[in-house]
N, CA, C and O atoms as CSV, one atom per row, in Angstrom:
chain,resi,resn,atom,element,x,y,z
A,1,MET,N,N,-41.538,39.446,-23.409
A,1,MET,CA,C,-41.271,38.699,-24.607
A,1,MET,C,C,-41.752,37.175,-24.504
A,1,MET,O,O,-41.480,36.483,-23.523
A,2,LYS,N,N,-42.440,36.743,-25.527
A,2,LYS,CA,C,-42.891,35.350,-25.534
A,2,LYS,C,C,-41.693,34.368,-25.668
A,2,LYS,O,O,-40.697,34.630,-26.343
A,3,LYS,N,N,-41.870,33.219,-24.970
A,3,LYS,CA,C,-40.870,32.159,-25.095
A,3,LYS,C,C,-41.044,31.499,-26.467
A,3,LYS,O,O,-42.168,31.251,-26.905
A,4,LYS,N,N,-39.916,31.214,-27.143
A,4,LYS,CA,C,-39.913,30.541,-28.443
A,4,LYS,C,C,-39.417,29.110,-28.301
A,4,LYS,O,O,-38.329,28.873,-27.776
A,5,VAL,N,N,-40.225,28.146,-28.775
A,5,VAL,CA,C,-39.825,26.751,-28.691
A,5,VAL,C,C,-39.707,26.164,-30.054
A,5,VAL,O,O,-40.517,26.432,-30.942
A,6,LYS,N,N,-38.675,25.347,-30.217
A,6,LYS,CA,C,-38.421,24.640,-31.479
A,6,LYS,C,C,-38.947,23.206,-31.285
A,6,LYS,O,O,-38.524,22.497,-30.372
A,7,VAL,N,N,-39.854,22.808,-32.138
A,7,VAL,CA,C,-40.541,21.480,-31.968
A,7,VAL,C,C,-40.453,20.695,-33.294
A,7,VAL,O,O,-40.622,21.266,-34.372
A,8,VAL,N,N,-40.205,19.477,-33.204
A,8,VAL,CA,C,-40.275,18.540,-34.421
A,8,VAL,C,C,-41.555,17.694,-34.315
A,8,VAL,O,O,-42.039,17.373,-33.230
A,9,ALA,N,N,-42.054,17.366,-35.458
A,9,ALA,CA,C,-43.257,16.487,-35.590
A,9,ALA,C,C,-43.069,15.473,-36.644
A,9,ALA,O,O,-42.511,15.721,-37.713
A,10,ALA,N,N,-43.588,14.233,-36.286
A,10,ALA,CA,C,-43.433,13.099,-37.212
A,10,ALA,C,C,-44.717,12.980,-38.085
A,10,ALA,O,O,-45.845,12.961,-37.593
A,11,VAL,N,N,-44.466,12.904,-39.379
A,11,VAL,CA,C,-45.537,12.504,-40.310
A,11,VAL,C,C,-45.236,11.074,-40.759
A,11,VAL,O,O,-44.430,10.806,-41.650
A,12,ILE,N,N,-45.914,10.223,-40.103
A,12,ILE,CA,C,-45.704,8.738,-40.247
A,12,ILE,C,C,-46.860,8.157,-41.084
A,12,ILE,O,O,-48.040,8.273,-40.752
A,13,GLU,N,N,-46.449,7.544,-42.155
A,13,GLU,CA,C,-47.483,6.932,-43.028
A,13,GLU,C,C,-47.413,5.370,-42.903
A,13,GLU,O,O,-46.331,4.783,-42.916
A,14,ASN,N,N,-48.534,4.766,-42.788
A,14,ASN,CA,C,-48.537,3.216,-42.728
A,14,ASN,C,C,-48.673,2.647,-44.078
A,14,ASN,O,O,-48.768,3.365,-45.073
A,15,GLU,N,N,-48.684,1.279,-44.123
A,15,GLU,CA,C,-48.750,0.586,-45.449
A,15,GLU,C,C,-50.089,0.828,-46.214
A,15,GLU,O,O,-50.208,0.589,-47.415
A,16,ASN,N,N,-51.105,1.332,-45.410
A,16,ASN,CA,C,-52.435,1.548,-46.040
A,16,ASN,C,C,-52.539,3.112,-46.508
A,16,ASN,O,O,-53.640,3.595,-46.774
A,17,ASN,N,N,-51.387,3.843,-46.590
A,17,ASN,CA,C,-51.358,5.202,-46.969
A,17,ASN,C,C,-52.053,6.127,-45.944
A,17,ASN,O,O,-52.458,7.238,-46.288
A,18,GLU,N,N,-52.185,5.677,-44.721
A,18,GLU,CA,C,-52.844,6.498,-43.640
A,18,GLU,C,C,-51.761,7.188,-42.835
A,18,GLU,O,O,-50.642,6.685,-42.737
A,19,ILE,N,N,-52.077,8.313,-42.270
A,19,ILE,CA,C,-51.127,9.124,-41.532
A,19,ILE,C,C,-51.481,9.078,-40.057
A,19,ILE,O,O,-52.654,9.160,-39.694
A,20,LEU,N,N,-50.441,8.944,-39.179
A,20,LEU,CA,C,-50.670,8.902,-37.767
A,20,LEU,C,C,-51.038,10.223,-37.197
A,20,LEU,O,O,-50.271,11.163,-37.405
A,21,CYS,N,N,-52.110,10.408,-36.509
A,21,CYS,CA,C,-52.578,11.658,-35.959
A,21,CYS,C,C,-52.742,11.411,-34.411
A,21,CYS,O,O,-53.167,10.342,-33.971
A,22,ALA,N,N,-52.372,12.483,-33.610
A,22,ALA,CA,C,-52.427,12.343,-32.195
A,22,ALA,C,C,-53.326,13.467,-31.623
A,22,ALA,O,O,-53.159,14.642,-31.950
A,23,LEU,N,N,-54.269,13.074,-30.774
A,23,LEU,CA,C,-55.169,14.079,-30.078
A,23,LEU,C,C,-54.532,14.537,-28.772
A,23,LEU,O,O,-54.247,13.724,-27.892
A,24,ARG,N,N,-54.313,15.828,-28.654
A,24,ARG,CA,C,-53.677,16.412,-27.465
A,24,ARG,C,C,-54.601,16.193,-26.239
A,24,ARG,O,O,-55.802,16.435,-26.357
A,25,ALA,N,N,-54.111,15.765,-25.120
A,25,ALA,CA,C,-54.831,15.494,-23.969
A,25,ALA,C,C,-55.415,16.756,-23.400
A,25,ALA,O,O,-54.905,17.831,-23.713
A,26,HIS,N,N,-56.497,16.705,-22.550
A,26,HIS,CA,C,-57.102,17.891,-21.940
A,26,HIS,C,C,-56.153,18.596,-21.042
A,26,HIS,O,O,-56.375,19.783,-20.804
A,27,ASN,N,N,-55.097,17.996,-20.501
A,27,ASN,CA,C,-54.251,18.592,-19.616
A,27,ASN,C,C,-52.972,19.228,-20.286
A,27,ASN,O,O,-52.102,19.746,-19.587
A,28,MET,N,N,-52.889,19.178,-21.582
A,28,MET,CA,C,-51.745,19.655,-22.374
A,28,MET,C,C,-52.051,21.103,-22.781
A,28,MET,O,O,-53.205,21.531,-22.751
A,29,ALA,N,N,-51.032,21.831,-23.151
A,29,ALA,CA,C,-51.199,23.082,-23.806
A,29,ALA,C,C,-51.995,22.847,-25.167
A,29,ALA,O,O,-51.821,21.807,-25.802
A,30,ILE,N,N,-52.803,23.759,-25.564
A,30,ILE,CA,C,-53.665,23.505,-26.775
A,30,ILE,C,C,-54.364,22.233,-26.737
A,30,ILE,O,O,-54.191,21.390,-27.617
A,31,PRO,N,N,-55.206,22.048,-25.680
A,31,PRO,CA,C,-55.900,20.765,-25.380
A,31,PRO,C,C,-56.995,20.395,-26.465
A,31,PRO,O,O,-57.628,21.240,-27.099
A,32,ASN,N,N,-57.133,19.074,-26.592
A,32,ASN,CA,C,-58.226,18.499,-27.394
A,32,ASN,C,C,-58.185,18.915,-28.953
A,32,ASN,O,O,-59.210,19.009,-29.629
A,33,MET,N,N,-56.974,19.138,-29.414
A,33,MET,CA,C,-56.771,19.406,-30.829
A,33,MET,C,C,-55.801,18.311,-31.291
A,33,MET,O,O,-55.059,17.716,-30.509
A,34,TRP,N,N,-55.854,18.080,-32.619
A,34,TRP,CA,C,-54.975,17.055,-33.274
A,34,TRP,C,C,-53.650,17.669,-33.643
A,34,TRP,O,O,-53.523,18.873,-33.866
A,35,GLU,N,N,-52.637,16.764,-33.700
A,35,GLU,CA,C,-51.329,17.177,-34.112
A,35,GLU,C,C,-50.590,15.973,-34.694
A,35,GLU,O,O,-51.012,14.827,-34.536
A,36,PHE,N,N,-49.498,16.258,-35.359
A,36,PHE,CA,C,-48.562,15.201,-35.707
A,36,PHE,C,C,-47.677,15.039,-34.420
A,36,PHE,O,O,-47.223,16.041,-33.867
A,37,PRO,N,N,-47.437,13.804,-33.956
A,37,PRO,CA,C,-46.738,13.648,-32.745
A,37,PRO,C,C,-45.254,14.067,-32.804
A,37,PRO,O,O,-44.627,14.023,-33.863
A,38,GLY,N,N,-44.706,14.474,-31.636
A,38,GLY,CA,C,-43.255,14.948,-31.651
A,38,GLY,C,C,-43.051,15.644,-30.361
A,38,GLY,O,O,-43.707,15.363,-29.357
A,39,GLY,N,N,-42.107,16.584,-30.400
A,39,GLY,CA,C,-41.778,17.395,-29.188
A,39,GLY,C,C,-40.613,18.300,-29.391
A,39,GLY,O,O,-40.133,18.517,-30.504
A,40,LYS,N,N,-40.159,18.836,-28.247
A,40,LYS,CA,C,-39.093,19.880,-28.301
A,40,LYS,C,C,-37.725,19.277,-28.668
A,40,LYS,O,O,-37.370,18.159,-28.292
A,41,VAL,N,N,-36.968,20.116,-29.447
A,41,VAL,CA,C,-35.638,19.793,-29.777
A,41,VAL,C,C,-34.738,20.192,-28.699
A,41,VAL,O,O,-34.737,21.365,-28.325
A,42,GLU,N,N,-33.916,19.257,-28.128
A,42,GLU,CA,C,-33.009,19.612,-27.013
A,42,GLU,C,C,-31.704,20.144,-27.576
A,42,GLU,O,O,-31.336,19.891,-28.723
A,43,GLU,N,N,-31.021,20.891,-26.720
A,43,GLU,CA,C,-29.653,21.433,-27.037
A,43,GLU,C,C,-28.772,20.296,-27.598
A,43,GLU,O,O,-28.652,19.221,-27.009
A,44,GLY,N,N,-28.203,20.566,-28.685
A,44,GLY,CA,C,-27.178,19.597,-29.298
A,44,GLY,C,C,-27.794,18.503,-30.154
A,44,GLY,O,O,-27.078,17.700,-30.752
A,45,GLU,N,N,-29.097,18.470,-30.212
A,45,GLU,CA,C,-29.670,17.413,-31.118
A,45,GLU,C,C,-29.999,17.970,-32.501
A,45,GLU,O,O,-30.361,19.136,-32.657
A,46,ASN,N,N,-29.862,17.098,-33.493
A,46,ASN,CA,C,-30.327,17.526,-34.773
A,46,ASN,C,C,-31.803,17.129,-34.872
A,46,ASN,O,O,-32.287,16.440,-33.974
A,47,LEU,N,N,-32.523,17.514,-35.884
A,47,LEU,CA,C,-33.939,17.349,-36.013
A,47,LEU,C,C,-34.333,15.884,-35.977
A,47,LEU,O,O,-35.309,15.495,-35.337
A,48,GLN,N,N,-33.584,15.122,-36.649
A,48,GLN,CA,C,-33.889,13.644,-36.802
A,48,GLN,C,C,-33.754,13.002,-35.366
A,48,GLN,O,O,-34.635,12.270,-34.915
A,49,GLU,N,N,-32.661,13.299,-34.708
A,49,GLU,CA,C,-32.322,12.630,-33.407
A,49,GLU,C,C,-33.451,13.087,-32.409
A,49,GLU,O,O,-33.947,12.259,-31.645
A,50,ALA,N,N,-33.855,14.380,-32.410
A,50,ALA,CA,C,-34.880,14.838,-31.519
A,50,ALA,C,C,-36.210,14.184,-31.747
A,50,ALA,O,O,-36.928,13.889,-30.791
A,51,LEU,N,N,-36.554,13.950,-32.989
A,51,LEU,CA,C,-37.772,13.302,-33.374
A,51,LEU,C,C,-37.829,11.858,-32.918
A,51,LEU,O,O,-38.820,11.377,-32.370
A,52,LYS,N,N,-36.687,11.178,-33.180
A,52,LYS,CA,C,-36.604,9.796,-32.818
A,52,LYS,C,C,-36.729,9.595,-31.292
A,52,LYS,O,O,-37.416,8.687,-30.822
A,53,ARG,N,N,-36.049,10.465,-30.544
A,53,ARG,CA,C,-36.201,10.425,-29.057
A,53,ARG,C,C,-37.608,10.732,-28.612
A,53,ARG,O,O,-38.185,9.997,-27.810
A,54,GLU,N,N,-38.143,11.767,-29.103
A,54,GLU,CA,C,-39.537,12.132,-28.668
A,54,GLU,C,C,-40.570,11.072,-28.977
A,54,GLU,O,O,-41.432,10.814,-28.137
A,55,ILE,N,N,-40.530,10.479,-30.076
A,55,ILE,CA,C,-41.458,9.372,-30.511
A,55,ILE,C,C,-41.226,8.170,-29.628
A,55,ILE,O,O,-42.190,7.505,-29.250
A,56,ALA,N,N,-39.966,7.854,-29.275
A,56,ALA,CA,C,-39.708,6.720,-28.372
A,56,ALA,C,C,-40.305,7.000,-26.999
A,56,ALA,O,O,-40.903,6.110,-26.394
A,57,GLU,N,N,-40.146,8.262,-26.484
A,57,GLU,CA,C,-40.682,8.638,-25.229
A,57,GLU,C,C,-42.254,8.668,-25.256
A,57,GLU,O,O,-42.907,8.086,-24.391
A,58,GLU,N,N,-42.795,9.322,-26.213
A,58,GLU,CA,C,-44.307,9.616,-26.231
A,58,GLU,C,C,-45.080,8.381,-26.706
A,58,GLU,O,O,-46.144,8.094,-26.158
A,59,LEU,N,N,-44.591,7.649,-27.695
A,59,LEU,CA,C,-45.361,6.665,-28.338
A,59,LEU,C,C,-44.855,5.174,-28.194
A,59,LEU,O,O,-45.451,4.217,-28.689
A,60,GLU,N,N,-43.741,5.088,-27.494
A,60,GLU,CA,C,-43.088,3.769,-27.165
A,60,GLU,C,C,-42.821,2.961,-28.402
A,60,GLU,O,O,-42.999,1.743,-28.390
A,61,CYS,N,N,-42.394,3.608,-29.487
A,61,CYS,CA,C,-42.046,2.837,-30.658
A,61,CYS,C,C,-40.819,3.532,-31.295
A,61,CYS,O,O,-40.396,4.607,-30.869
A,62,GLU,N,N,-40.272,2.875,-32.325
A,62,GLU,CA,C,-39.127,3.428,-32.909
A,62,GLU,C,C,-39.328,3.805,-34.397
A,62,GLU,O,O,-39.912,3.049,-35.173
A,63,ILE,N,N,-38.824,4.998,-34.760
A,63,ILE,CA,C,-38.948,5.488,-36.093
A,63,ILE,C,C,-37.627,5.838,-36.682
A,63,ILE,O,O,-36.636,5.985,-35.968
A,64,LYS,N,N,-37.598,5.980,-38.034
A,64,LYS,CA,C,-36.521,6.557,-38.735
A,64,LYS,C,C,-37.046,7.868,-39.299
A,64,LYS,O,O,-38.071,7.911,-39.979
A,65,ALA,N,N,-36.312,8.938,-38.996
A,65,ALA,CA,C,-36.789,10.328,-39.423
A,65,ALA,C,C,-36.057,10.712,-40.689
A,65,ALA,O,O,-34.862,10.449,-40.820
A,66,TYR,N,N,-36.755,11.328,-41.619
A,66,TYR,CA,C,-36.234,11.634,-42.944
A,66,TYR,C,C,-36.162,13.208,-43.078
A,66,TYR,O,O,-35.766,13.935,-42.167
A,67,ASP,N,N,-36.580,13.647,-44.292
A,67,ASP,CA,C,-36.504,15.016,-44.700
A,67,ASP,C,C,-37.646,15.899,-44.107
A,67,ASP,O,O,-38.694,15.409,-43.689
A,68,VAL,N,N,-37.382,17.179,-44.100
A,68,VAL,CA,C,-38.343,18.174,-43.610
A,68,VAL,C,C,-39.451,18.291,-44.666
A,68,VAL,O,O,-39.153,18.521,-45.838
A,69,ILE,N,N,-40.712,18.138,-44.275
A,69,ILE,CA,C,-41.841,18.385,-45.144
A,69,ILE,C,C,-42.409,19.819,-45.066
A,69,ILE,O,O,-42.842,20.402,-46.060
A,70,ASN,N,N,-42.383,20.371,-43.788
A,70,ASN,CA,C,-42.885,21.712,-43.643
A,70,ASN,C,C,-42.233,22.392,-42.428
A,70,ASN,O,O,-42.049,21.729,-41.407
A,71,LYS,N,N,-41.887,23.645,-42.490
A,71,LYS,CA,C,-41.418,24.488,-41.422
A,71,LYS,C,C,-42.359,25.615,-41.298
A,71,LYS,O,O,-42.674,26.292,-42.277
A,72,ASN,N,N,-42.851,25.847,-40.014
A,72,ASN,CA,C,-43.831,26.874,-39.758
A,72,ASN,C,C,-43.582,27.509,-38.444
A,72,ASN,O,O,-43.277,26.815,-37.474
A,73,THR,N,N,-43.703,28.876,-38.359
A,73,THR,CA,C,-43.663,29.528,-37.054
A,73,THR,C,C,-45.021,30.011,-36.765
A,73,THR,O,O,-45.650,30.649,-37.609
A,74,HIS,N,N,-45.505,29.729,-35.592
A,74,HIS,CA,C,-46.874,30.125,-35.195
A,74,HIS,C,C,-46.871,30.787,-33.835
A,74,HIS,O,O,-46.252,30.291,-32.893
A,75,GLU,N,N,-47.560,31.905,-33.735
A,75,GLU,CA,C,-47.574,32.572,-32.459
A,75,GLU,C,C,-48.894,32.342,-31.714
A,75,GLU,O,O,-49.973,32.751,-32.143
A,76,TYR,N,N,-48.737,31.644,-30.541
A,76,TYR,CA,C,-49.933,31.455,-29.704
A,76,TYR,C,C,-50.022,32.513,-28.695
A,76,TYR,O,O,-49.193,33.423,-28.685
A,77,GLU,N,N,-51.007,32.447,-27.817
A,77,GLU,CA,C,-51.186,33.573,-26.834
A,77,GLU,C,C,-49.940,33.696,-25.903
A,77,GLU,O,O,-49.516,34.802,-25.566
A,78,SER,N,N,-49.397,32.586,-25.518
A,78,SER,CA,C,-48.320,32.609,-24.464
A,78,SER,C,C,-46.937,32.199,-24.939
A,78,SER,O,O,-45.965,32.314,-24.192
A,79,PHE,N,N,-46.840,31.740,-26.126
A,79,PHE,CA,C,-45.503,31.313,-26.629
A,79,PHE,C,C,-45.498,31.289,-28.175
A,79,PHE,O,O,-46.557,31.329,-28.801
A,80,ILE,N,N,-44.345,31.227,-28.756
A,80,ILE,CA,C,-44.132,31.123,-30.205
A,80,ILE,C,C,-43.496,29.790,-30.491
A,80,ILE,O,O,-42.497,29.442,-29.861
A,81,ILE,N,N,-44.065,28.992,-31.465
A,81,ILE,CA,C,-43.595,27.715,-31.730
A,81,ILE,C,C,-43.051,27.732,-33.218
A,81,ILE,O,O,-43.703,28.212,-34.145
A,82,GLU,N,N,-41.792,27.161,-33.360
A,82,GLU,CA,C,-41.274,26.837,-34.608
A,82,GLU,C,C,-41.421,25.350,-34.802
A,82,GLU,O,O,-40.715,24.537,-34.203
A,83,LEU,N,N,-42.385,25.018,-35.680
A,83,LEU,CA,C,-42.781,23.577,-35.850
A,83,LEU,C,C,-42.185,23.094,-37.127
A,83,LEU,O,O,-42.439,23.660,-38.191
A,84,ILE,N,N,-41.374,22.026,-37.043
A,84,ILE,CA,C,-40.718,21.437,-38.227
A,84,ILE,C,C,-41.197,20.004,-38.318
A,84,ILE,O,O,-40.889,19.144,-37.493
A,85,SER,N,N,-41.995,19.793,-39.406
A,85,SER,CA,C,-42.564,18.445,-39.641
A,85,SER,C,C,-41.628,17.631,-40.551
A,85,SER,O,O,-41.223,18.115,-41.609
A,86,LEU,N,N,-41.293,16.432,-40.156
A,86,LEU,CA,C,-40.468,15.565,-40.959
A,86,LEU,C,C,-41.149,14.311,-41.359
A,86,LEU,O,O,-41.967,13.785,-40.605
A,87,LYS,N,N,-40.849,13.819,-42.499
A,87,LYS,CA,C,-41.298,12.494,-42.879
A,87,LYS,C,C,-40.660,11.465,-41.980
A,87,LYS,O,O,-39.473,11.579,-41.677
A,88,ALA,N,N,-41.398,10.464,-41.542
A,88,ALA,CA,C,-40.897,9.477,-40.682
A,88,ALA,C,C,-41.551,8.155,-40.962
A,88,ALA,O,O,-42.706,8.098,-41.385
A,89,GLU,N,N,-40.771,7.023,-40.713
A,89,GLU,CA,C,-41.203,5.645,-40.937
A,89,GLU,C,C,-41.119,4.907,-39.666
A,89,GLU,O,O,-40.136,4.991,-38.930
A,90,LEU,N,N,-42.242,4.121,-39.388
A,90,LEU,CA,C,-42.272,3.291,-38.225
A,90,LEU,C,C,-41.403,2.077,-38.443
A,90,LEU,O,O,-41.660,1.328,-39.385
A,91,VAL,N,N,-40.393,1.834,-37.635
A,91,VAL,CA,C,-39.506,0.690,-37.980
A,91,VAL,C,C,-39.601,-0.340,-36.810
A,91,VAL,O,O,-39.094,-1.446,-36.996
A,92,LYS,N,N,-40.182,-0.080,-35.677
A,92,LYS,CA,C,-40.231,-1.075,-34.591
A,92,LYS,C,C,-41.368,-0.687,-33.648
A,92,LYS,O,O,-41.465,0.464,-33.220
A,93,GLY,N,N,-42.208,-1.636,-33.334
A,93,GLY,CA,C,-43.252,-1.425,-32.300
A,93,GLY,C,C,-44.553,-0.872,-32.912
A,93,GLY,O,O,-44.649,-0.659,-34.120
A,94,VAL,N,N,-45.574,-0.642,-32.017
A,94,VAL,CA,C,-46.815,-0.071,-32.404
A,94,VAL,C,C,-47.024,1.144,-31.594
A,94,VAL,O,O,-46.866,1.055,-30.376
A,95,PRO,N,N,-47.378,2.332,-32.156
A,95,PRO,CA,C,-47.501,3.564,-31.375
A,95,PRO,C,C,-48.621,3.389,-30.280
A,95,PRO,O,O,-49.709,2.871,-30.531
A,96,VAL,N,N,-48.268,3.852,-29.088
A,96,VAL,CA,C,-49.061,3.855,-27.919
A,96,VAL,C,C,-49.321,5.272,-27.384
A,96,VAL,O,O,-48.379,6.058,-27.285
A,97,ALA,N,N,-50.553,5.618,-27.041
A,97,ALA,CA,C,-50.789,6.968,-26.595
A,97,ALA,C,C,-50.489,7.063,-25.103
A,97,ALA,O,O,-51.382,6.890,-24.274
A,98,THR,N,N,-49.214,7.342,-24.759
A,98,THR,CA,C,-48.876,7.471,-23.361
A,98,THR,C,C,-49.206,8.878,-22.839
A,98,THR,O,O,-49.582,9.038,-21.678
A,99,GLU,N,N,-49.070,9.859,-23.669
A,99,GLU,CA,C,-49.333,11.300,-23.257
A,99,GLU,C,C,-50.579,11.870,-23.998
A,99,GLU,O,O,-51.245,12.767,-23.483
A,100,HIS,N,N,-50.870,11.365,-25.154
A,100,HIS,CA,C,-52.067,11.926,-25.937
A,100,HIS,C,C,-53.274,11.247,-25.427
A,100,HIS,O,O,-53.188,10.214,-24.763
A,101,ALA,N,N,-54.425,11.820,-25.730
A,101,ALA,CA,C,-55.726,11.236,-25.400
A,101,ALA,C,C,-56.058,10.080,-26.336
A,101,ALA,O,O,-56.729,9.129,-25.935
A,102,LYS,N,N,-55.578,10.157,-27.619
A,102,LYS,CA,C,-55.956,9.190,-28.637
A,102,LYS,C,C,-54.989,9.248,-29.775
A,102,LYS,O,O,-54.413,10.298,-30.058
A,103,LEU,N,N,-54.798,8.114,-30.447
A,103,LEU,CA,C,-54.054,8.096,-31.728
A,103,LEU,C,C,-54.918,7.475,-32.748
A,103,LEU,O,O,-55.643,6.526,-32.449
A,104,ILE,N,N,-54.873,7.978,-33.969
A,104,ILE,CA,C,-55.629,7.320,-35.041
A,104,ILE,C,C,-54.859,7.325,-36.272
A,104,ILE,O,O,-54.016,8.207,-36.441
A,105,TRP,N,N,-55.072,6.390,-37.188
A,105,TRP,CA,C,-54.497,6.412,-38.556
A,105,TRP,C,C,-55.600,6.981,-39.424
A,105,TRP,O,O,-56.706,6.442,-39.435
A,106,MET,N,N,-55.322,8.097,-40.181
A,106,MET,CA,C,-56.306,8.803,-40.986
A,106,MET,C,C,-55.908,8.788,-42.390
A,106,MET,O,O,-54.756,9.122,-42.665
A,107,PRO,N,N,-56.732,8.435,-43.325
A,107,PRO,CA,C,-56.404,8.581,-44.758
A,107,PRO,C,C,-56.062,10.046,-45.095
A,107,PRO,O,O,-56.765,10.964,-44.673
A,108,ARG,N,N,-54.988,10.250,-45.849
A,108,ARG,CA,C,-54.480,11.592,-46.237
A,108,ARG,C,C,-55.547,12.516,-46.625
A,108,ARG,O,O,-55.544,13.662,-46.174
A,109,GLU,N,N,-56.449,12.117,-47.418
A,109,GLU,CA,C,-57.544,12.895,-48.050
A,109,GLU,C,C,-58.505,13.337,-46.955
A,109,GLU,O,O,-59.214,14.321,-47.166
A,110,HIS,N,N,-58.577,12.696,-45.826
A,110,HIS,CA,C,-59.532,13.035,-44.796
A,110,HIS,C,C,-58.917,13.847,-43.652
A,110,HIS,O,O,-59.626,14.182,-42.704
A,111,LEU,N,N,-57.625,14.172,-43.710
A,111,LEU,CA,C,-56.914,14.912,-42.640
A,111,LEU,C,C,-57.642,16.137,-42.186
A,111,LEU,O,O,-57.736,16.398,-40.986
A,112,GLU,N,N,-58.159,16.895,-43.119
A,112,GLU,CA,C,-58.867,18.184,-42.783
A,112,GLU,C,C,-60.163,18.053,-41.999
A,112,GLU,O,O,-60.708,19.056,-41.537
A,113,SER,N,N,-60.693,16.766,-41.834
A,113,SER,CA,C,-61.860,16.575,-41.090
A,113,SER,C,C,-61.575,16.626,-39.544
A,113,SER,O,O,-62.498,16.652,-38.729
A,114,LEU,N,N,-60.271,16.638,-39.189
A,114,LEU,CA,C,-59.916,16.796,-37.751
A,114,LEU,C,C,-59.746,18.290,-37.377
A,114,LEU,O,O,-59.464,19.120,-38.241
A,115,VAL,N,N,-59.913,18.602,-36.139
A,115,VAL,CA,C,-59.554,19.914,-35.670
A,115,VAL,C,C,-58.149,19.966,-35.179
A,115,VAL,O,O,-57.817,19.484,-34.096
A,116,TRP,N,N,-57.300,20.584,-36.032
A,116,TRP,CA,C,-55.868,20.536,-35.817
A,116,TRP,C,C,-55.442,21.775,-34.955
A,116,TRP,O,O,-56.089,22.822,-34.976
A,117,ALA,N,N,-54.317,21.597,-34.197
A,117,ALA,CA,C,-53.683,22.701,-33.518
A,117,ALA,C,C,-53.231,23.663,-34.579
A,117,ALA,O,O,-52.704,23.210,-35.595
A,118,PRO,N,N,-53.404,25.014,-34.413
A,118,PRO,CA,C,-53.146,25.987,-35.496
A,118,PRO,C,C,-51.730,25.823,-36.110
A,118,PRO,O,O,-51.527,25.941,-37.319
A,119,ALA,N,N,-50.788,25.550,-35.221
A,119,ALA,CA,C,-49.350,25.469,-35.789
A,119,ALA,C,C,-49.159,24.329,-36.746
A,119,ALA,O,O,-48.243,24.364,-37.567
A,120,ASP,N,N,-50.070,23.227,-36.660
A,120,ASP,CA,C,-49.930,22.020,-37.497
A,120,ASP,C,C,-50.622,22.266,-38.888
A,120,ASP,O,O,-50.297,21.567,-39.848
A,121,ILE,N,N,-51.496,23.173,-38.995
A,121,ILE,CA,C,-52.308,23.323,-40.231
A,121,ILE,C,C,-51.555,23.514,-41.458
A,121,ILE,O,O,-51.934,22.925,-42.470
A,122,PRO,N,N,-50.474,24.311,-41.491
A,122,PRO,CA,C,-49.714,24.344,-42.781
A,122,PRO,C,C,-49.106,22.945,-43.212
A,122,PRO,O,O,-49.071,22.574,-44.386
A,123,ALA,N,N,-48.665,22.262,-42.218
A,123,ALA,CA,C,-48.066,20.886,-42.456
A,123,ALA,C,C,-49.174,19.947,-43.000
A,123,ALA,O,O,-48.958,19.191,-43.947
A,124,VAL,N,N,-50.344,20.021,-42.377
A,124,VAL,CA,C,-51.440,19.234,-42.832
A,124,VAL,C,C,-51.803,19.498,-44.289
A,124,VAL,O,O,-52.076,18.578,-45.059
A,125,LYS,N,N,-51.800,20.712,-44.625
A,125,LYS,CA,C,-52.117,21.117,-46.023
A,125,LYS,C,C,-51.023,20.571,-46.963
A,125,LYS,O,O,-51.329,20.063,-48.042
A,126,ASP,N,N,-49.755,20.679,-46.548
A,126,ASP,CA,C,-48.669,20.100,-47.415
A,126,ASP,C,C,-48.721,18.559,-47.560
A,126,ASP,O,O,-48.481,17.981,-48.620
A,127,VAL,N,N,-49.055,17.946,-46.399
A,127,VAL,CA,C,-49.259,16.467,-46.485
A,127,VAL,C,C,-50.369,16.066,-47.390
A,127,VAL,O,O,-50.230,15.120,-48.166
A,128,MET,N,N,-51.474,16.764,-47.313
A,128,MET,CA,C,-52.654,16.379,-48.137
A,128,MET,C,C,-52.323,16.681,-49.570
A,128,MET,O,O,-52.907,16.009,-50.420
A,129,ASN,N,N,-51.482,17.583,-49.948
A,129,ASN,CA,C,-51.155,17.898,-51.342
A,129,ASN,C,C,-50.114,17.023,-51.888
A,129,ASN,O,O,-49.862,17.084,-53.091
A,130,GLN,N,N,-49.451,16.170,-51.077
A,130,GLN,CA,C,-48.423,15.282,-51.622
A,130,GLN,C,C,-48.992,13.856,-51.827
A,130,GLN,O,O,-49.763,13.346,-51.014
A,131,VAL,N,N,-48.590,13.269,-52.903
A,131,VAL,CA,C,-49.056,11.931,-53.273
A,131,VAL,C,C,-48.516,10.945,-52.201
A,131,VAL,O,O,-49.254,10.182,-51.578
A,132,ASN,N,N,-47.236,11.016,-52.043
A,132,ASN,CA,C,-46.612,10.059,-51.052
A,132,ASN,C,C,-45.722,10.919,-50.171
A,132,ASN,O,O,-44.816,11.560,-50.703
A,133,VAL,N,N,-45.910,10.974,-48.915
A,133,VAL,CA,C,-45.107,11.825,-48.011
A,133,VAL,C,C,-43.692,11.211,-48.002
A,133,VAL,O,O,-42.802,11.723,-47.323
């Protein structure tokens, strides 16, 4: 039986209506694909707490996490991911790629030009179809 992981992802929009996108490093699972940054939900955490912690650890900045934008379960070859994307706001600091290969701010209408991790694609479509996340 495949391991199931519950993961939260931040959809962070800046003042120019651009969305923060993170390129998975070559040494990560699902390498060299784009994702919304985030990570695993730990025991006892709610979605917002988990996302705030993960972004502080991975991007060295502080966010406020809001409502769920998209929930998607995707089966990869070796595991199953329940990916929950939340609207988030940058409240302190500038995102730094400590684990990812690269971070970019991408206009919403151009998100599909990136090669996304398969689990992120439904959230990307939802984000692109919303006027303001």
